C-alpha positions in Angstrom: 0.0 0.0 0.0 1.3 3.5 -0.9 2.3 5.7 2.0 -0.3 8.4 1.2 -3.2 5.9 1.7 -2.0 5.2 5.3 -1.8 9.0 6.0 -5.2 9.6 4.4 -6.9 6.9 6.4 -5.4 8.2 9.7 -6.4 11.8 9.0 -10.0 10.8 8.1 -10.4 8.6 11.2 -9.1 11.4 13.4 -11.3 14.0 11.7 -14.5 12.2 12.4 -13.6 10.9 15.9 -13.0 7.3 14.8 -16.1 7.0 12.6 -16.2 5.6 9.1 -16.6 8.7 6.9 -19.1 8.5 4.0 -17.2 9.5 0.9 -19.6 7.8 -1.6 -20.8 11.2 -2.9 -17.3 12.5 -3.8 -16.4 12.4 -7.5 -13.1 12.7 -9.2 -13.0 13.2 -13.0 -16.8 12.8 -13.3 -17.0 9.5 -11.4 -17.1 8.2 -7.9 -13.9 7.3 -6.1 -13.2 3.6 -6.0 -11.6 3.4 -2.6 -9.5 0.2 -2.2 -10.3 -2.0 0.8 -7.5 -2.1 3.4 -6.0 -5.6 4.1 -6.7 -7.0 7.6 -4.2 -9.9 7.5 -1.6 -9.8 10.3 -0.5 -10.5 13.8 -2.2 -7.9 15.9 -1.3 -7.3 19.5 -3.2 -5.2 22.1 -4.8 -5.1 25.5 -8.6 -5.4 25.9 -10.7 -3.4 28.3 -10.3 -6.1 31.0 -6.5 -5.7 30.9 -5.9 -9.0 29.0 -3.2 -9.3 26.4 -4.8 -10.2 23.1 -3.2 -11.7 20.0 -5.4 -11.6 17.0 -4.1 -13.8 14.1 -5.8 -13.0 10.8 -5.1 -14.5 7.4 -5.2 -12.5 4.2 -8.6 -14.1 3.5 -10.0 -12.8 6.8 -9.9 -16.0 8.9 -9.6 -15.0 12.6 -8.4 -16.4 15.9 -8.8 -13.9 18.7 -6.6 -15.2 21.5 -6.4 -14.1 25.1 -2.9 -14.9 26.1 -3.8 -14.3 29.8 -7.1 -16.3 30.2 -6.8 -18.9 27.4 -10.2 -17.8 26.1 -10.4 -17.7 22.3 -12.6 -16.4 19.5 -12.7 -18.1 16.1 -14.4 -16.5 13.2 -13.9 -13.9 10.4 -13.1 -10.3 9.7 -14.3 -8.6 6.5 -13.2 -5.1 5.3 -14.9 -2.4 3.4 -12.4 0.3 2.7 -11.2 1.0 6.3 -14.2 -0.5 8.2 -13.9 -3.9 9.6 -16.8 -6.2 10.4 -15.7 -8.7 13.1 -17.7 -11.9 13.9 -16.5 -14.7 16.1 -17.6 -17.3 18.7 -15.8 -17.0 22.1 -15.0 -20.1 24.1 -13.2 -20.9 27.3 -10.4 -23.4 27.8 -11.4 -27.1 28.4 -12.5 -27.5 32.0 -13.5 -23.8 32.4 -16.3 -21.5 31.6 -16.7 -17.8 30.7 -17.1 -15.3 33.6 -20.9 -15.7 33.9 -20.6 -19.5 33.9 -21.6 -19.8 30.2 -19.9 -22.1 27.7 -19.7 -19.8 24.8 -20.6 -16.3 23.5 -21.5 -14.8 20.1 -19.3 -11.8 19.4 -19.2 -9.0 16.8 -18.2 -5.4 16.2 -17.4 -2.8 13.7 -14.0 -1.3 13.8 -11.5 0.6 11.7 -8.1 -0.4 10.3 -5.0 1.1 8.8 -3.2 -1.7 6.9 -0.2 -3.0 8.7 -0.3 -0.2 11.3 -3.3 -0.2 13.7 -6.8 -1.6 14.3 -9.5 -0.2 16.5 -11.8 -3.1 17.4 -14.8 -2.6 19.7 -16.5 -5.9 20.5 -19.9 -6.8 22.0 -20.7 -10.4 23.0 -23.8 -12.2 24.1 -23.2 -15.4 26.2 -25.1 -18.6 25.9 -26.7 -17.6 29.3 -27.8 -14.2 27.9 -25.1 -12.2 29.6 -23.3 -9.3 27.9 -19.6 -8.7 27.4 -18.3 -5.4 26.0 -14.6 -4.9 25.2 -12.4 -2.6 23.2 -9.0 -3.5 21.9 -6.7 -1.0 20.1 -4.3 -3.3 18.2 -0.9 -2.5 16.9 0.4 -4.5 13.9 3.3 -6.8 14.6 5.8 -7.0 11.8 6.5 -10.6 12.8 3.7 -11.5 10.4 5.9 -10.4 7.5 8.3 -13.3 8.2 8.1 -16.1 5.6 6.5 -19.4 6.6 7.8 -22.8 5.7 7.8 -26.4 7.1 11.6 -26.2 7.4 11.3 -23.1 9.7 8.6 -24.7 11.9 10.1 -28.2 12.2 11.7 -29.1 15.5 11.1 -30.0 19.1 9.2 -27.6 21.5 8.8 -27.5 25.3 5.2 -28.1 26.3 5.3 -27.6 30.1 8.0 -30.3 30.5 6.7 -32.5 27.7 8.2 -32.5 24.3 6.0 -31.8 21.3 7.6 -32.5 18.0 7.0 -31.1 14.5 8.5 -33.2 11.7 9.9 -32.0 8.4 6.5 -32.5 6.7 4.6 -30.7 9.5 3.3 -33.7 11.4 2.8 -33.0 15.2 3.4 -35.6 17.9 3.3 -35.6 21.7 2.6 -38.1 24.4 1.8 -37.5 28.0 2.9 -40.4 30.3 0.7 -39.2 33.1 -2.6 -39.2 31.3 -1.7 -41.5 28.4 -2.9 -38.8 26.0 -1.3 -38.9 22.5 -1.5 -35.8 20.4 -1.2 -36.2 16.6 -1.7 -33.3 14.2 -0.5 -31.2 11.3 0.9 -27.8 10.7 0.4 -26.5 7.1 1.4 -23.5 5.1 -1.3 -21.0 4.3 0.7 -18.4 2.4 4.5 -18.7 2.4 4.8 -14.9 2.3 3.3 -14.6 5.8 4.1 -16.1 9.2 0.7 -17.6 10.0 0.2 -21.4 9.9 -2.8 -23.7 9.8 -2.7 -26.0 12.9 -4.8 -29.1 13.7 -4.4 -31.6 16.5 -6.3 -34.8 17.6 -6.3 -36.5 21.0 -6.3 -40.2 21.6 -5.4 -42.8 24.2 -6.3 -40.5 27.1 -7.3 -42.1 30.4 -9.0 -41.0 33.6 -10.6 -37.6 33.6 -9.1 -36.8 30.3 -10.6 -39.8 28.5 -13.4 -37.4 27.3 -10.8 -35.8 25.0 -10.4 -39.0 22.9 -11.3 -38.3 19.3 -11.5 -34.6 19.8 -10.2 -32.5 16.9 -8.9 -29.0 17.5 -8.1 -26.5 14.6 -6.8 -23.0 14.4 -3.9 -20.7 13.6 -0.3 -20.4 14.8 2.7 -18.1 14.5 6.5 -18.7 15.0 8.0 -15.9 17.1 11.7 -15.4 16.4 11.9 -12.1 18.3 12.5 -14.1 21.6 15.2 -16.6 22.6 14.5 -19.4 22.3 12.0 -18.7 19.5 8.5 -19.8 20.4 5.6 -21.4 18.6 2.3 -19.8 19.6 -1.0 -21.3 18.5 -4.7 -21.1 19.3 -7.0 -24.0 18.4 -10.6 -24.8 19.2 -12.5 -28.1 19.2 -15.6 -29.9 20.4 -15.4 -32.0 23.6 -18.7 -33.7 24.4 -21.2 -31.2 23.2 -19.3 -28.0 23.9 -16.5 -26.2 22.1 -13.3 -25.3 24.0 -10.1 -23.5 23.5 -6.5 -24.6 23.6 -3.8 -21.9 23.6 -0.1 -22.8 23.7 3.2 -20.9 23.8 6.0 -23.5 23.2 9.7 -22.5 23.4 11.9 -24.4 21.0 14.2 -26.9 22.6 
């Protein structure tokens, strides 16, 4: 995107107090302006109204995982863009074994925000929980240039520390982990979405679990991940969601490379 379009977007947002200005009636050369839509793809970092650190991973096509790095709650859904206006829709779920603040198991969330490509994203959100409760939040995101790193199976392959266990990613992206305590075996796959950007498709399946965790057997979780090479050791972060019993739950992991 050319520099002037970033400046123009910023000026217009400031001028109308964060609103989405209606420029449909403006004409240049006898015809209406064809304003290009801003891209929403990125790794977006911010703090919501509750003080929780949020990582929003968004693909170029608008697939969204809205991850609370503090609570483990996660939203999965989409973001669409019309010029600088974003329409956000996702389902919010808690980690397995937990509920949302009002005891509900999920919430339907949405909001209309404004974005400056690869710079900032103003994202107000309203949620209605499965018990009828209301959650309102505002996150002002900053774009993280980590998204601009290339992605590849060679970069992602290796062993990672999962709270003392070892989770391995093979050269073809296959995931494997086994927990001796619960018996749980995790198999999965990491795939490339777009090699120009550092967001990966992640899926994992549980099997062989015993005791309280036997309910996880057969559960499939899917979501997005990113490889953070700005820390030492570099860390694989992913957020996935899946159905256990009749409810959908979140799994959020930050795994340092071994």
